Gaussian input, Z-matrix of N, CA and C with variables (Angstrom, degrees):
# hf/3-21g

backbone

0 1
 N
 C     1     B1
 C     2     B2     1     A1
 N     3     B3     2     A2     1     D1
 C     4     B4     3     A3     2     D2
 C     5     B5     4     A4     3     D3
 N     6     B6     5     A5     4     D4
 C     7     B7     6     A6     5     D5
 C     8     B8     7     A7     6     D6
 N     9     B9     8     A8     7     D7
 C    10    B10     9     A9     8     D8
 C    11    B11    10    A10     9     D9
 N    12    B12    11    A11    10    D10
 C    13    B13    12    A12    11    D11
 C    14    B14    13    A13    12    D12
 N    15    B15    14    A14    13    D13
 C    16    B16    15    A15    14    D14
 C    17    B17    16    A16    15    D15
 N    18    B18    17    A17    16    D16
 C    19    B19    18    A18    17    D17
 C    20    B20    19    A19    18    D18
 N    21    B21    20    A20    19    D19
 C    22    B22    21    A21    20    D20
 C    23    B23    22    A22    21    D21
 N    24    B24    23    A23    22    D22
 C    25    B25    24    A24    23    D23
 C    26    B26    25    A25    24    D24
 N    27    B27    26    A26    25    D25
 C    28    B28    27    A27    26    D26
 C    29    B29    28    A28    27    D27
 N    30    B30    29    A29    28    D28
 C    31    B31    30    A30    29    D29
 C    32    B32    31    A31    30    D30
 N    33    B33    32    A32    31    D31
 C    34    B34    33    A33    32    D32
 C    35    B35    34    A34    33    D33
 N    36    B36    35    A35    34    D34
 C    37    B37    36    A36    35    D35
 C    38    B38    37    A37    36    D36
 N    39    B39    38    A38    37    D37
 C    40    B40    39    A39    38    D38
 C    41    B41    40    A40    39    D39
 N    42    B42    41    A41    40    D40
 C    43    B43    42    A42    41    D41
 C    44    B44    43    A43    42    D42
 N    45    B45    44    A44    43    D43
 C    46    B46    45    A45    44    D44
 C    47    B47    46    A46    45    D45
 N    48    B48    47    A47    46    D46
 C    49    B49    48    A48    47    D47
 C    50    B50    49    A49    48    D48
 N    51    B51    50    A50    49    D49
 C    52    B52    51    A51    50    D50
 C    53    B53    52    A52    51    D51
 N    54    B54    53    A53    52    D52
 C    55    B55    54    A54    53    D53
 C    56    B56    55    A55    54    D54
 N    57    B57    56    A56    55    D55
 C    58    B58    57    A57    56    D56
 C    59    B59    58    A58    57    D57
 N    60    B60    59    A59    58    D58
 C    61    B61    60    A60    59    D59
 C    62    B62    61    A61    60    D60
 N    63    B63    62    A62    61    D61
 C    64    B64    63    A63    62    D62
 C    65    B65    64    A64    63    D63
 N    66    B66    65    A65    64    D64
 C    67    B67    66    A66    65    D65
 C    68    B68    67    A67    66    D66
 N    69    B69    68    A68    67    D67
 C    70    B70    69    A69    68    D68
 C    71    B71    70    A70    69    D69
 N    72    B72    71    A71    70    D70
 C    73    B73    72    A72    71    D71
 C    74    B74    73    A73    72    D72
 N    75    B75    74    A74    73    D73
 C    76    B76    75    A75    74    D74
 C    77    B77    76    A76    75    D75
 N    78    B78    77    A77    76    D76
 C    79    B79    78    A78    77    D77
 C    80    B80    79    A79    78    D78
 N    81    B81    80    A80    79    D79
 C    82    B82    81    A81    80    D80
 C    83    B83    82    A82    81    D81
 N    84    B84    83    A83    82    D82
 C    85    B85    84    A84    83    D83
 C    86    B86    85    A85    84    D84
 N    87    B87    86    A86    85    D85
 C    88    B88    87    A87    86    D86
 C    89    B89    88    A88    87    D87
 N    90    B90    89    A89    88    D88
 C    91    B91    90    A90    89    D89
 C    92    B92    91    A91    90    D90
 N    93    B93    92    A92    91    D91
 C    94    B94    93    A93    92    D92
 C    95    B95    94    A94    93    D93
 N    96    B96    95    A95    94    D94
 C    97    B97    96    A96    95    D95
 C    98    B98    97    A97    96    D96
 N    99    B99    98    A98    97    D97
 C   100   B100    99    A99    98    D98
 C   101   B101   100   A100    99    D99
 N   102   B102   101   A101   100   D100
 C   103   B103   102   A102   101   D101
 C   104   B104   103   A103   102   D102
 N   105   B105   104   A104   103   D103
 C   106   B106   105   A105   104   D104
 C   107   B107   106   A106   105   D105
 N   108   B108   107   A107   106   D106
 C   109   B109   108   A108   107   D107
 C   110   B110   109   A109   108   D108
 N   111   B111   110   A110   109   D109
 C   112   B112   111   A111   110   D110
 C   113   B113   112   A112   111   D111
 N   114   B114   113   A113   112   D112
 C   115   B115   114   A114   113   D113
 C   116   B116   115   A115   114   D114
 N   117   B117   116   A116   115   D115
 C   118   B118   117   A117   116   D116
 C   119   B119   118   A118   117   D117
 N   120   B120   119   A119   118   D118
 C   121   B121   120   A120   119   D119
 C   122   B122   121   A121   120   D120
 N   123   B123   122   A122   121   D121
 C   124   B124   123   A123   122   D122
 C   125   B125   124   A124   123   D123
 N   126   B126   125   A125   124   D124
 C   127   B127   126   A126   125   D125
 C   128   B128   127   A127   126   D126
 N   129   B129   128   A128   127   D127
 C   130   B130   129   A129   128   D128
 C   131   B131   130   A130   129   D129
 N   132   B132   131   A131   130   D130
 C   133   B133   132   A132   131   D131
 C   134   B134   133   A133   132   D132
 N   135   B135   134   A134   133   D133
 C   136   B136   135   A135   134   D134
 C   137   B137   136   A136   135   D135
 N   138   B138   137   A137   136   D136
 C   139   B139   138   A138   137   D137
 C   140   B140   139   A139   138   D138
 N   141   B141   140   A140   139   D139
 C   142   B142   141   A141   140   D140
 C   143   B143   142   A142   141   D141
 N   144   B144   143   A143   142   D142
 C   145   B145   144   A144   143   D143
 C   146   B146   145   A145   144   D144
 N   147   B147   146   A146   145   D145
 C   148   B148   147   A147   146   D146
 C   149   B149   148   A148   147   D147
 N   150   B150   149   A149   148   D148
 C   151   B151   150   A150   149   D149
 C   152   B152   151   A151   150   D150
 N   153   B153   152   A152   151   D151
 C   154   B154   153   A153   152   D152
 C   155   B155   154   A154   153   D153
 N   156   B156   155   A155   154   D154
 C   157   B157   156   A156   155   D155
 C   158   B158   157   A157   156   D156
 N   159   B159   158   A158   157   D157
 C   160   B160   159   A159   158   D158
 C   161   B161   160   A160   159   D159
 N   162   B162   161   A161   160   D160
 C   163   B163   162   A162   161   D161
 C   164   B164   163   A163   162   D162
 N   165   B165   164   A164   163   D163
 C   166   B166   165   A165   164   D164
 C   167   B167   166   A166   165   D165
 N   168   B168   167   A167   166   D166
 C   169   B169   168   A168   167   D167
 C   170   B170   169   A169   168   D168
 N   171   B171   170   A170   169   D169
 C   172   B172   171   A171   170   D170
 C   173   B173   172   A172   171   D171
 N   174   B174   173   A173   172   D172
 C   175   B175   174   A174   173   D173
 C   176   B176   175   A175   174   D174
 N   177   B177   176   A176   175   D175
 C   178   B178   177   A177   176   D176
 C   179   B179   178   A178   177   D177
 N   180   B180   179   A179   178   D178
 C   181   B181   180   A180   179   D179
 C   182   B182   181   A181   180   D180
 N   183   B183   182   A182   181   D181
 C   184   B184   183   A183   182   D182
 C   185   B185   184   A184   183   D183
 N   186   B186   185   A185   184   D184
 C   187   B187   186   A186   185   D185
 C   188   B188   187   A187   186   D186
 N   189   B189   188   A188   187   D187
 C   190   B190   189   A189   188   D188
 C   191   B191   190   A190   189   D189
 N   192   B192   191   A191   190   D190
 C   193   B193   192   A192   191   D191
 C   194   B194   193   A193   192   D192
 N   195   B195   194   A194   193   D193
 C   196   B196   195   A195   194   D194
 C   197   B197   196   A196   195   D195
 N   198   B198   197   A197   196   D196
 C   199   B199   198   A198   197   D197
 C   200   B200   199   A199   198   D198
 N   201   B201   200   A200   199   D199
 C   202   B202   201   A201   200   D200
 C   203   B203   202   A202   201   D201
 N   204   B204   203   A203   202   D202
 C   205   B205   204   A204   203   D203
 C   206   B206   205   A205   204   D204
 N   207   B207   206   A206   205   D205
 C   208   B208   207   A207   206   D206
 C   209   B209   208   A208   207   D207
 N   210   B210   209   A209   208   D208
 C   211   B211   210   A210   209   D209
 C   212   B212   211   A211   210   D210
 N   213   B213   212   A212   211   D211
 C   214   B214   213   A213   212   D212
 C   215   B215   214   A214   213   D213
 N   216   B216   215   A215   214   D214
 C   217   B217   216   A216   215   D215
 C   218   B218   217   A217   216   D216
 N   219   B219   218   A218   217   D217
 C   220   B220   219   A219   218   D218
 C   221   B221   220   A220   219   D219
 N   222   B222   221   A221   220   D220
 C   223   B223   222   A222   221   D221
 C   224   B224   223   A223   222   D222
 N   225   B225   224   A224   223   D223
 C   226   B226   225   A225   224   D224
 C   227   B227   226   A226   225   D225
 N   228   B228   227   A227   226   D226
 C   229   B229   228   A228   227   D227
 C   230   B230   229   A229   228   D228
 N   231   B231   230   A230   229   D229
 C   232   B232   231   A231   230   D230
 C   233   B233   232   A232   231   D231
 N   234   B234   233   A233   232   D232
 C   235   B235   234   A234   233   D233
 C   236   B236   235   A235   234   D234

   B1=1.4869
   B2=1.5394
   B3=1.2559
   B4=1.3875
   B5=1.5350
   B6=1.2828
   B7=1.4539
   B8=1.5307
   B9=1.2714
   B10=1.4241
   B11=1.5087
   B12=1.2879
   B13=1.4637
   B14=1.5487
   B15=1.3617
   B16=1.4075
   B17=1.5349
   B18=1.3737
   B19=1.3760
   B20=1.5984
   B21=1.3070
   B22=1.4681
   B23=1.4729
   B24=1.3721
   B25=1.4695
   B26=1.5669
   B27=1.2961
   B28=1.5024
   B29=1.5366
   B30=1.3635
   B31=1.4245
   B32=1.5605
   B33=1.3885
   B34=1.4620
   B35=1.6323
   B36=1.2798
   B37=1.4590
   B38=1.5356
   B39=1.3554
   B40=1.4192
   B41=1.5463
   B42=1.3262
   B43=1.3920
   B44=1.5659
   B45=1.3525
   B46=1.3774
   B47=1.5084
   B48=1.2465
   B49=1.4826
   B50=1.4891
   B51=1.3525
   B52=1.4641
   B53=1.5280
   B54=1.3399
   B55=1.4302
   B56=1.5597
   B57=1.3546
   B58=1.4869
   B59=1.5411
   B60=1.2995
   B61=1.4675
   B62=1.5653
   B63=1.2516
   B64=1.4639
   B65=1.5441
   B66=1.2600
   B67=1.5486
   B68=1.4725
   B69=1.3073
   B70=1.4419
   B71=1.4495
   B72=1.3294
   B73=1.3915
   B74=1.5417
   B75=1.3562
   B76=1.5327
   B77=1.4168
   B78=1.3334
   B79=1.5290
   B80=1.5047
   B81=1.3038
   B82=1.4589
   B83=1.5336
   B84=1.2334
   B85=1.5098
   B86=1.5272
   B87=1.3121
   B88=1.4309
   B89=1.5202
   B90=1.2721
   B91=1.4547
   B92=1.4035
   B93=1.4578
   B94=1.4394
   B95=1.5021
   B96=1.3516
   B97=1.3879
   B98=1.5519
   B99=1.3222
   B100=1.4687
   B101=1.4975
   B102=1.4452
   B103=1.3822
   B104=1.4672
   B105=1.3844
   B106=1.3617
   B107=1.5270
   B108=1.2766
   B109=1.4726
   B110=1.5161
   B111=1.3033
   B112=1.4855
   B113=1.5673
   B114=1.2978
   B115=1.4524
   B116=1.5843
   B117=1.3666
   B118=1.3780
   B119=1.5561
   B120=1.2969
   B121=1.5068
   B122=1.4930
   B123=1.2894
   B124=1.5381
   B125=1.4849
   B126=1.3614
   B127=1.5029
   B128=1.5256
   B129=1.2800
   B130=1.4482
   B131=1.5423
   B132=1.2313
   B133=1.4762
   B134=1.5211
   B135=1.2957
   B136=1.5045
   B137=1.3841
   B138=1.3551
   B139=1.5007
   B140=1.5609
   B141=1.3052
   B142=1.4719
   B143=1.5293
   B144=1.3699
   B145=1.4227
   B146=1.4762
   B147=1.3174
   B148=1.4813
   B149=1.4684
   B150=1.3083
   B151=1.4762
   B152=1.5861
   B153=1.2409
   B154=1.3995
   B155=1.5189
   B156=1.3429
   B157=1.4564
   B158=1.4813
   B159=1.3703
   B160=1.5587
   B161=1.4169
   B162=1.3034
   B163=1.4302
   B164=1.4740
   B165=1.3032
   B166=1.4725
   B167=1.5701
   B168=1.3835
   B169=1.4203
   B170=1.5152
   B171=1.3272
   B172=1.5246
   B173=1.5197
   B174=1.2765
   B175=1.5592
   B176=1.5490
   B177=1.2732
   B178=1.4575
   B179=1.4657
   B180=1.3288
   B181=1.4881
   B182=1.5292
   B183=1.2765
   B184=1.3963
   B185=1.5458
   B186=1.3143
   B187=1.3655
   B188=1.5029
   B189=1.2782
   B190=1.5391
   B191=1.5684
   B192=1.3010
   B193=1.4984
   B194=1.4874
   B195=1.3032
   B196=1.4491
   B197=1.4786
   B198=1.3853
   B199=1.5883
   B200=1.4916
   B201=1.4197
   B202=1.4860
   B203=1.5834
   B204=1.3354
   B205=1.5027
   B206=1.5045
   B207=1.2751
   B208=1.5229
   B209=1.5142
   B210=1.3898
   B211=1.4951
   B212=1.5248
   B213=1.2933
   B214=1.4154
   B215=1.5223
   B216=1.3676
   B217=1.4534
   B218=1.4611
   B219=1.3321
   B220=1.4786
   B221=1.5595
   B222=1.3662
   B223=1.5423
   B224=1.4985
   B225=1.2558
   B226=1.5621
   B227=1.5157
   B228=1.3712
   B229=1.4649
   B230=1.4642
   B231=1.4233
   B232=1.4097
   B233=1.5393
   B234=1.4038
   B235=1.4745
   B236=1.4884
   A1=112.37
   A2=119.92
   A3=123.09
   A4=110.31
   A5=114.45
   A6=120.14
   A7=111.97
   A8=117.85
   A9=119.10
   A10=110.24
   A11=113.97
   A12=124.79
   A13=108.02
   A14=117.48
   A15=122.97
   A16=110.94
   A17=121.17
   A18=123.53
   A19=108.56
   A20=118.83
   A21=118.80
   A22=110.49
   A23=115.64
   A24=117.78
   A25=111.74
   A26=116.03
   A27=116.12
   A28=111.25
   A29=119.75
   A30=125.12
   A31=110.69
   A32=111.11
   A33=118.47
   A34=108.46
   A35=118.54
   A36=122.14
   A37=108.52
   A38=119.00
   A39=120.79
   A40=112.42
   A41=114.99
   A42=119.65
   A43=117.53
   A44=113.14
   A45=125.92
   A46=109.20
   A47=116.12
   A48=123.21
   A49=111.92
   A50=116.44
   A51=121.05
   A52=110.69
   A53=118.24
   A54=120.66
   A55=115.39
   A56=111.86
   A57=121.84
   A58=109.50
   A59=119.74
   A60=123.79
   A61=111.01
   A62=113.56
   A63=121.80
   A64=107.69
   A65=114.42
   A66=120.49
   A67=116.25
   A68=115.80
   A69=123.72
   A70=110.41
   A71=118.56
   A72=123.13
   A73=108.30
   A74=113.47
   A75=120.42
   A76=109.68
   A77=114.80
   A78=120.22
   A79=109.69
   A80=120.04
   A81=121.46
   A82=109.76
   A83=121.01
   A84=123.78
   A85=115.03
   A86=120.46
   A87=127.86
   A88=112.35
   A89=117.39
   A90=122.39
   A91=113.12
   A92=118.13
   A93=118.90
   A94=111.84
   A95=118.05
   A96=127.38
   A97=112.51
   A98=116.57
   A99=120.85
   A100=113.24
   A101=115.74
   A102=115.98
   A103=114.44
   A104=119.64
   A105=129.25
   A106=109.31
   A107=118.71
   A108=124.62
   A109=110.42
   A110=119.35
   A111=117.39
   A112=108.98
   A113=120.38
   A114=120.98
   A115=107.71
   A116=116.06
   A117=122.54
   A118=113.75
   A119=116.70
   A120=118.23
   A121=108.45
   A122=113.91
   A123=121.16
   A124=104.68
   A125=112.26
   A126=118.05
   A127=107.15
   A128=117.01
   A129=121.43
   A130=111.36
   A131=116.46
   A132=119.21
   A133=105.75
   A134=116.73
   A135=116.50
   A136=114.28
   A137=116.31
   A138=122.03
   A139=110.17
   A140=116.11
   A141=117.74
   A142=109.78
   A143=116.30
   A144=123.87
   A145=122.46
   A146=115.40
   A147=122.34
   A148=110.87
   A149=117.30
   A150=123.63
   A151=107.52
   A152=119.36
   A153=124.09
   A154=105.20
   A155=114.42
   A156=119.60
   A157=107.37
   A158=114.98
   A159=120.54
   A160=106.74
   A161=116.68
   A162=122.90
   A163=111.52
   A164=121.51
   A165=125.13
   A166=108.01
   A167=116.05
   A168=121.88
   A169=108.42
   A170=117.00
   A171=120.12
   A172=114.24
   A173=118.59
   A174=117.95
   A175=111.89
   A176=117.75
   A177=116.21
   A178=108.92
   A179=117.44
   A180=121.85
   A181=114.08
   A182=122.38
   A183=123.76
   A184=109.25
   A185=124.19
   A186=129.70
   A187=108.04
   A188=117.46
   A189=122.31
   A190=106.29
   A191=117.68
   A192=118.48
   A193=110.09
   A194=123.48
   A195=125.32
   A196=113.60
   A197=112.24
   A198=115.72
   A199=113.70
   A200=113.27
   A201=115.83
   A202=107.80
   A203=116.30
   A204=116.30
   A205=107.89
   A206=117.66
   A207=119.54
   A208=110.89
   A209=114.08
   A210=115.70
   A211=110.61
   A212=118.11
   A213=124.29
   A214=112.08
   A215=113.20
   A216=114.42
   A217=117.47
   A218=115.61
   A219=123.36
   A220=105.24
   A221=118.65
   A222=117.78
   A223=107.89
   A224=117.19
   A225=120.88
   A226=112.14
   A227=117.21
   A228=120.57
   A229=115.23
   A230=117.10
   A231=121.59
   A232=108.30
   A233=119.77
   A234=120.35
   A235=107.90
   D1=132.54
   D2=-179.02
   D3=-70.02
   D4=140.70
   D5=177.41
   D6=-103.05
   D7=58.54
   D8=-176.86
   D9=-97.46
   D10=103.25
   D11=179.18
   D12=-102.00
   D13=165.69
   D14=174.46
   D15=-57.11
   D16=-36.80
   D17=-179.23
   D18=-70.08
   D19=-42.93
   D20=177.34
   D21=-60.89
   D22=-46.89
   D23=-178.52
   D24=-61.86
   D25=-42.65
   D26=-179.82
   D27=-67.36
   D28=-38.24
   D29=176.33
   D30=-59.04
   D31=-45.75
   D32=-174.94
   D33=-67.82
   D34=-41.87
   D35=-179.76
   D36=-67.27
   D37=-37.39
   D38=176.74
   D39=-64.67
   D40=-46.16
   D41=-179.93
   D42=-59.46
   D43=-38.85
   D44=177.64
   D45=-65.79
   D46=-49.34
   D47=-178.10
   D48=-65.14
   D49=-49.48
   D50=-172.26
   D51=-66.46
   D52=-30.92
   D53=-179.08
   D54=-106.84
   D55=11.68
   D56=-179.99
   D57=45.45
   D58=52.74
   D59=-178.86
   D60=-81.63
   D61=138.61
   D62=172.67
   D63=-105.67
   D64=100.83
   D65=-174.61
   D66=-92.86
   D67=133.80
   D68=179.44
   D69=-128.37
   D70=135.98
   D71=176.95
   D72=-101.19
   D73=131.59
   D74=-179.58
   D75=-111.86
   D76=135.21
   D77=170.42
   D78=-71.96
   D79=115.25
   D80=-174.69
   D81=-94.18
   D82=10.03
   D83=-179.52
   D84=-57.70
   D85=-24.84
   D86=-179.76
   D87=-91.58
   D88=-3.12
   D89=-176.37
   D90=-93.69
   D91=141.63
   D92=178.92
   D93=-45.60
   D94=141.23
   D95=-176.58
   D96=-51.91
   D97=-49.27
   D98=-178.98
   D99=-58.63
   D100=-39.59
   D101=178.88
   D102=-77.72
   D103=-34.62
   D104=175.86
   D105=-55.92
   D106=-44.70
   D107=-174.71
   D108=-70.59
   D109=-23.76
   D110=-174.50
   D111=-114.41
   D112=-0.70
   D113=-176.24
   D114=-80.80
   D115=122.58
   D116=179.47
   D117=-116.12
   D118=-19.56
   D119=174.87
   D120=163.10
   D121=163.77
   D122=178.80
   D123=-147.10
   D124=150.50
   D125=-179.71
   D126=-122.21
   D127=134.89
   D128=168.82
   D129=-114.30
   D130=139.16
   D131=173.97
   D132=-110.80
   D133=117.56
   D134=179.32
   D135=-79.73
   D136=174.29
   D137=-179.05
   D138=-67.30
   D139=-20.86
   D140=179.23
   D141=-101.99
   D142=26.60
   D143=177.98
   D144=56.46
   D145=29.51
   D146=169.43
   D147=-85.64
   D148=140.59
   D149=-177.94
   D150=-102.01
   D151=106.82
   D152=-176.20
   D153=-104.68
   D154=128.84
   D155=178.96
   D156=-114.77
   D157=140.61
   D158=178.78
   D159=-122.26
   D160=124.00
   D161=178.82
   D162=-130.00
   D163=158.20
   D164=-175.20
   D165=-74.16
   D166=142.81
   D167=173.44
   D168=-59.56
   D169=141.66
   D170=177.68
   D171=71.73
   D172=11.01
   D173=177.01
   D174=-59.46
   D175=142.94
   D176=174.35
   D177=-62.50
   D178=136.15
   D179=-179.04
   D180=-56.80
   D181=-39.78
   D182=-179.25
   D183=-70.10
   D184=-38.71
   D185=174.66
   D186=-62.16
   D187=-45.71
   D188=-176.43
   D189=-63.91
   D190=-46.82
   D191=-179.96
   D192=-59.25
   D193=-48.55
   D194=176.86
   D195=-54.85
   D196=-51.93
   D197=-179.38
   D198=-56.80
   D199=-48.99
   D200=-173.57
   D201=-69.99
   D202=-32.79
   D203=179.60
   D204=-63.84
   D205=-37.82
   D206=-179.37
   D207=-70.66
   D208=-32.72
   D209=177.03
   D210=-66.73
   D211=-41.88
   D212=-180.00
   D213=-66.19
   D214=-41.75
   D215=174.49
   D216=-58.70
   D217=-38.25
   D218=178.80
   D219=-68.12
   D220=-44.14
   D221=179.09
   D222=-55.62
   D223=-46.26
   D224=-175.31
   D225=-64.21
   D226=-36.23
   D227=173.97
   D228=-60.22
   D229=-42.26
   D230=-169.47
   D231=-87.83
   D232=-9.28
   D233=-174.21
   D234=-80.37

């Protein structure tokens, strides 16, 4: 069951807006089961400095927020 509360929704919207994230959901059905079970998200930084986030379709909103926040944190450390 998804744990999408107003707090999670507000935090997600703020994170996406603050870091100008372009979020894409990918259907992981065709991916190897081991990778599919552990995949939480991936970030691409394009040559024109766009931050593209890829997350699994149907991911729990709280899990998505945590995963993307960690990706953004990593991006900020290496910048």
